[in-house]
N, C-alpha and C positions, 0 to 999 in steps of 0.2 A: 025681470023674470022672462017676459015674452022675448026679449032680445037674446037671452041665453038659449032658450029653446030653439029660436030661429037659427042661431049660429050652429047649434048642435045638428039640426036638421040639414043645414047646408053642408057641413063637414061630412055627414053621412052620405049625402048625394054626390059630393065631389071626390070622395075618397077612392075611387077605383076598385076597392076590394070587392064590393058587392057586384059591380058590373063585370069585373074580370072573371068571377066565378061562373057567369053565364056561359062561357065558352066551353066549359068542361062537359064531357059526355061523348056520345057516339054520333058520328056524322057519316052520311052516305056521300060517296064521291059523285061528281057531276054526271058521270055515265051510269050511276047506280050499280056498278059492278063490284065496287069495293066499299068497305067500311073502315073508318078511322076513329080510334079512341083519342080524344084530346084530354090529357091528364096534367096535373100539376107536377112539375119536377123542379124542386127548389123554388127559386123566384121566377122561374120560366114556365112556359107551357110546352108540352111535348106531344107530338102526333105519332101514334103507333098503329100499324096495320092490324085491324081486328078481324077482317074478312078479306081474303084474297080474291082478286078478279078471276084467277085460275087456281083451282085447288092444288096444293102441293108445290106451288111455284117457288123458285129460288131466285135470289138476287144474282143474276148471271152477267150483269153489265157493270157492276161496281168498279170504278177506277182503282180502288184500293184492293189489290189482289188478296190481301188477308181477309177481307170481308166478302169477297166474291163467293157465291155458292151458299150463303146463309139463307135460311128460310125467310120467305116474305112475311109470313104470319108473325106478328110481333115486332117487325122491323121499324125502327125509329125513323120517321120521315123528316122531322124537324124538332128543334129546340129553339124557342123564340122568347125573347125578353119583351116585357111590357114597355111601351113608349110613354110619352107624356099624355097620350090619349088612352083612356082606360079600355077602349074597344079596339086597340091596334097593337100588334106584336111584330117585332122585326128580328131577323136573324138568317140562318142558313136553312134552305129547303133542299132535301135530297129527292131527286127524280129517279126512281128505279127503272123507268122506261129507257133512259139513256145512261144511267150510272153516274151522273154528274150532280154536283151540289151548286146551288145558285143562291144569291142574296135574294131575300124575299120578305113579304109581309103577309100577315093574316089580319083581315078586318072583319069585325063583327058587324054585319049589315043590319041584322035584327035578331030577335030571340031564336029564330029558326034557320038562319043562313049565315055562313062565313064565306069570305072570298079570299082565296090564296092567290098571290101574284109573285111570280119569280122572274128575275131579270138577269140578262147577260148583256153587258155593255148597255146599249140603248133599246134592246129588244126585250119586250116583256110578254108573258103569257099568264093567263089567269083561269081560275075555275071556281065555281060556286058550289059549296057543299051544303046539304040540308040536314037538319037534325033528325035523328031517328027516334 
């Protein structure tokens, strides 16, 4: 009986479902000028602009002309899939400052911080967001 309880406890701790849920919520960008909602979207996580750095801003640099000019508020910045690590997600990150999409990762550093890192070739940049 003790072994069965121990196995169930280990499965609960190793199953990623509870840990993955920690990332959902509202996050302040590193410069504290914007806010991002991280939400569940299918089996992935999505990041949506919840507060713009500049009120009424539009996505004026998007490389996709059909998307250029859309409001920044509610804009999806990423859709990332869970990796083998329950505190790490990978996929494409959209940067509205230059209108480009990069391969990137989000790592849950602790309950109150996530680190985004986007890379182009061998050049990477990152930012740490804090939970609101």
